[in-house]
C-alpha positions in Angstrom: 31.7 -9.5 -14.3 28.3 -10.5 -14.1 25.5 -8.3 -14.0 23.6 -8.3 -9.9 20.4 -7.0 -8.9 20.2 -3.7 -7.1 17.4 -4.5 -5.3 18.1 -7.9 -3.8 15.5 -6.6 -1.0 13.3 -7.1 -3.5 13.5 -10.9 -2.9 12.1 -10.1 1.0 9.6 -8.2 0.2 9.0 -3.9 -0.8 8.4 -1.6 1.8 5.3 0.3 1.9 6.6 3.3 3.2 9.4 5.0 5.4 8.4 7.4 8.0 10.6 9.8 9.9 10.1 12.8 12.2 13.3 14.4 10.7 13.2 16.9 7.6 14.9 15.6 4.6 17.4 17.5 2.4 17.5 17.8 -1.3 21.0 16.8 -3.2 21.9 17.5 -6.4 21.0 15.0 -8.9 23.7 13.0 -10.1 23.0 11.4 -13.7 23.5 7.3 -13.6 26.5 5.8 -15.4 25.3 3.8 -18.2 24.5 0.6 -18.8 25.3 -2.0 -21.9 23.5 -5.4 -22.2 20.0 -4.6 -21.1 17.8 -7.6 -20.1 14.5 -8.5 -21.5 12.4 -8.3 -18.4 9.0 -9.6 -18.6 5.8 -7.7 -16.9 2.0 -9.3 -17.5 -0.5 -6.6 -18.0 -3.8 -7.5 -17.8 -6.0 -5.2 -20.7 -9.2 -5.0 -19.3 -11.1 -4.1 -22.5 -10.5 -7.3 -24.2 -9.9 -9.1 -20.4 -7.0 -11.0 -21.5 -3.0 -10.4 -20.4 -0.8 -9.5 -22.2 3.1 -10.3 -21.5 5.9 -7.4 -22.6 9.3 -6.6 -22.3 9.3 -3.9 -19.4 10.1 -0.8 -21.7 7.3 -1.7 -24.3 5.1 -1.7 -21.1 6.3 2.2 -19.7 6.2 3.4 -23.6 3.1 2.8 -23.8 2.4 4.3 -19.9 3.8 7.4 -21.0 1.7 7.8 -23.4 -1.3 6.9 -22.1 -0.6 9.1 -19.0 1.6 12.3 -20.1 0.3 14.3 -23.2 2.7 13.5 -25.8 2.9 17.4 -26.2 4.3 17.7 -22.7 8.3 18.5 -22.8 10.9 15.9 -23.4 12.2 16.3 -19.8 8.8 15.6 -18.3 8.3 12.5 -20.6 11.6 10.9 -19.2 10.6 12.1 -15.6 7.5 10.4 -16.5 9.2 6.9 -18.2 11.4 7.3 -14.4 8.5 7.0 -12.3 6.4 4.5 -14.6 8.8 2.1 -15.0 9.3 2.3 -10.7 5.7 1.5 -9.9 5.6 -1.5 -12.4 9.0 -2.9 -10.8 7.0 -2.6 -7.8 4.2 -4.5 -8.6 6.6 -7.0 -10.7 6.6 -10.8 -9.2 10.2 -11.4 -10.3 11.3 -8.8 -7.8 9.2 -9.7 -5.1 7.0 -7.2 -5.7 3.0 -7.0 -4.7 1.2 -7.6 -8.4 -2.4 -6.2 -8.5 -3.7 -9.6 -10.2 -1.4 -12.8 -8.0 -0.9 -15.4 -10.1 -2.3 -13.8 -13.4 -0.8 -10.5 -14.1 1.3 -8.3 -12.3 -0.8 -4.6 -13.6 -3.4 -3.7 -15.1 -4.6 -1.3 -17.8 -6.4 0.3 -15.8 -5.7 4.0 -14.6 -8.0 3.9 -11.4 -6.1 0.2 -10.0 -2.5 1.1 -11.6 -1.2 3.3 -14.8 -3.2 4.2 -17.3 -2.3 1.4 -20.4 -3.1 1.3 -23.7 -2.0 -0.7 -27.1 -0.6 0.8 -29.8 -4.4 0.6 -32.0 -5.8 2.5 -29.1 -3.4 5.3 -29.1 -3.3 5.7 -33.3 -7.3 6.1 -32.1 -6.6 8.9 -29.8 -3.8 10.5 -31.8 -4.7 10.2 -35.4 -2.5 8.8 -38.0 -0.4 12.2 -38.4 -0.1 12.3 -34.8 0.4 9.2 -33.9 4.0 10.1 -36.8 4.7 12.9 -34.3 4.4 11.3 -31.0 5.4 7.5 -30.6 8.5 9.2 -31.3 9.1 11.5 -29.1 7.4 9.0 -26.5 10.0 6.0 -27.8 13.3 8.9 -27.2 12.2 9.7 -23.8 11.7 6.0 -23.3 15.0 5.1 -24.6 17.1 7.9 -23.1 16.1 6.9 -19.3 16.5 3.0 -20.3 16.6 1.0 -16.9 16.1 4.3 -14.5 13.9 4.1 -11.7 13.4 6.2 -8.5 15.5 5.2 -5.1 14.9 5.8 -1.4 17.5 4.3 0.8 18.8 1.6 -2.3 14.9 0.4 -2.7 12.1 1.5 -5.1 10.4 4.6 -4.2 6.8 4.9 -4.1 6.4 6.7 -6.8 2.6 8.3 -7.1 1.7 11.4 -9.2 -1.1 13.1 -10.5 -2.1 15.7 -13.2 -2.3 18.9 -11.0 -1.5 20.3 -8.0 -3.1 23.9 -8.4 0.1 25.5 -6.0 0.9 23.0 -3.7 1.7 19.3 -4.1 0.2 17.1 -0.7 1.8 14.7 2.1 1.2 11.7 1.9 0.0 11.4 5.5 -2.3 13.9 4.5 -4.4 11.5 1.9 -3.2 8.1 3.3 -2.6 7.9 6.6 1.7 7.3 6.4 4.0 9.5 6.2 6.7 9.1 4.1 10.4 10.7 3.7 9.9 12.2 0.3 6.5 12.5 -0.4 5.8 15.8 1.2 4.2 19.2 0.0 6.3 20.9 -2.0 5.6 24.5 -3.5 4.9 24.5 -7.4 4.5 27.4 -9.4 5.5 25.5 -12.3 1.6 24.1 -13.1 0.0 27.3 -14.0 -0.9 26.8 -17.4 -2.4 23.5 -16.9 -6.2 23.8 -17.5 -7.1 22.3 -14.3 -5.1 25.1 -11.8 -7.9 27.5 -11.3 -11.1 26.6 -9.9 -13.7 25.3 -12.1 -17.1 24.9 -11.4 -19.4 21.8 -11.3 -23.2 21.9 -10.8 -25.0 18.8 -9.2 -28.7 18.9 -8.4 -29.7 18.4 -4.8 -30.8 14.4 -5.7 -27.5 13.8 -7.4 -25.6 14.7 -4.8 -28.1 12.2 -2.7 -27.5 9.6 -5.0 -24.2 9.8 -4.8 -23.8 9.7 -1.2 -26.1 6.4 -0.9 -23.1 4.7 -2.4 -21.4 5.2 0.4 -24.0 4.2 2.6 -25.5 7.3 3.6 -28.8 8.0 3.7 -29.6 11.6 3.1 -33.4 13.1 1.4 -32.6 15.0 -1.3 -34.9 17.8 0.5 -32.4 17.9 2.9 -28.8 18.4 1.0 -28.9 22.6 0.4 -29.9 22.6 4.7 -27.3 25.0 6.0 -24.7 22.3 7.9 -25.9 18.6 6.1 -22.9 19.0 4.6 -19.5 21.0 6.6 -15.8 20.2 6.5 -14.5 18.7 9.4 -10.8 18.8 8.8 -8.3 20.2 6.1 -5.3 19.4 5.4 -2.4 22.1 5.2 -2.9 22.8 1.8 -6.5 23.4 1.7 -7.7 20.0 0.7 -10.7 18.1 2.6 -9.4 15.5 5.0 -12.6 14.8 6.0 -16.5 16.1 5.5 -19.4 15.3 7.5 -22.8 14.5 5.5 -26.4 14.3 7.5 -23.7 13.7 10.8 -21.6 11.2 9.1 -18.3 11.3 8.2 -16.4 10.3 5.3 -12.9 10.7 4.2 -12.6 13.6 1.3 -11.3 11.0 -0.7 -14.6 8.8 -0.8 -16.6 12.3 -1.1 -14.9 13.2 -4.2 -14.9 9.8 -5.6 -18.7 10.0 -4.9 -19.3 12.8 -6.8 -16.4 12.3 -9.0 -15.0 15.5 -8.4 -11.2 16.2 -9.8 -10.0 17.1 -6.5 -10.2 17.2 -2.8 -9.3 20.7 -3.4 -13.1 22.5 -3.5 -15.6 24.4 -2.0 -19.3 24.6 -2.6 -22.3 27.2 -2.2 -25.7 25.8 -2.3 -27.7 27.7 -5.1 -31.5 26.6 -5.0 -31.9 23.2 -5.8 -28.2 22.7 -6.7 -24.7 22.4 -4.8 -22.2 24.5 -6.8 -18.7 23.4 -6.3 -15.7 25.3 -7.1 -12.9 22.5 -7.8 -8.8 23.4 -8.4 -6.7 20.9 -9.3 -6.9 17.3 -10.5 -6.0 14.6 -8.6 -4.9 13.3 -5.5 -2.0 15.6 -4.9 0.6 13.8 -4.0 4.1 13.0 -5.8 5.0 14.6 -8.9 2.4 17.0 -10.2 2.7 16.1 -14.5 1.8 19.4 -15.1 4.5 20.8 -13.0 6.7 19.1 -14.5 5.9 20.2 -17.8 6.2 23.7 -16.6 9.9 22.8 -14.8 11.3 21.3 -17.8 10.6 24.7 -19.9 11.6 26.6 -17.2 15.0 24.7 -17.3 15.0 21.9 -15.0 16.4 18.2 -16.2 14.3 15.5 -15.4 16.8 14.6 -12.6 15.8 17.7 -11.2 12.2 17.1 -11.8 12.5 14.3 -9.9 14.3 15.4 -7.1 11.8 18.4 -6.4 8.7 16.6 -6.5 10.5 13.5 -4.4 12.8 15.2 -1.8 15.9 12.8 -0.9 15.4 10.5 -3.9 18.0 9.3 -6.0 17.8 8.1 -9.4 19.5 4.4 -9.8 19.4 1.2 -12.8 17.9 -1.7 -11.9 20.7 -3.1 -13.2 24.4 -2.1 -12.0 27.9 -4.1 -12.8 
């Protein structure tokens, strides 16, 4: 029997998000049946450093994403979880599946982690790891990807929004508190697994009043450096249930916590601050937007005995892992 696309609905567009007022129960994950004769699936990647589009097999793309997005020292089950969500992210972008490409007519995805997933070619990875590091790390990455070949994260038969971040710092964030839309499987979950992350505990970031003033200018807010240290000039107006800054007032003008974080190059919106002379001292915990998979949490969970299916079920409750193709 001919193989059929599991996601025929892709041809009619992807769902941007699924919302519901109810709760989602988590079922024990089941391992999908193996697939034979897995076909070549081409993905076009725009490699920004060299301003060129590179076409490659999806599985090769996933290998380089995993190598670029997650430390190779992580547990194999965490690497497998990363491979599944990296493949899922790519699938939602691929034009051949009716996805929404980052560069329509030119490329499905970019190599820029600020726009898509990080992707680096072999020579960059070798420079980063060194000869011995490449010899040790690459087989580990290849194995994690090959052992999850063709597997993606799904929700109600469609590819899920497989967002992820480095370190949640104790609790992941709900999508509605970051992007304003409620997604059934992108809810806040308690995460005790990322305590080994270097970003788990608050770290100090010291910025001068002038630096803060200049950064606010990027957001179209003109606030003199002399006013920045004044009490109330910068004030939180809304916090998420996990303690992350949703909205903040700067000299009477309200901006989103994400925008404020980006302008000041802070690692997350989970921050507090104090004024010390002409400096603003931020205490920042976690790394990333906090939604979906916590990468350091995945590593901690794997070392605690969870396999990649259990890890994905934990961070994306209500989802299932399935093959792109099925008999």
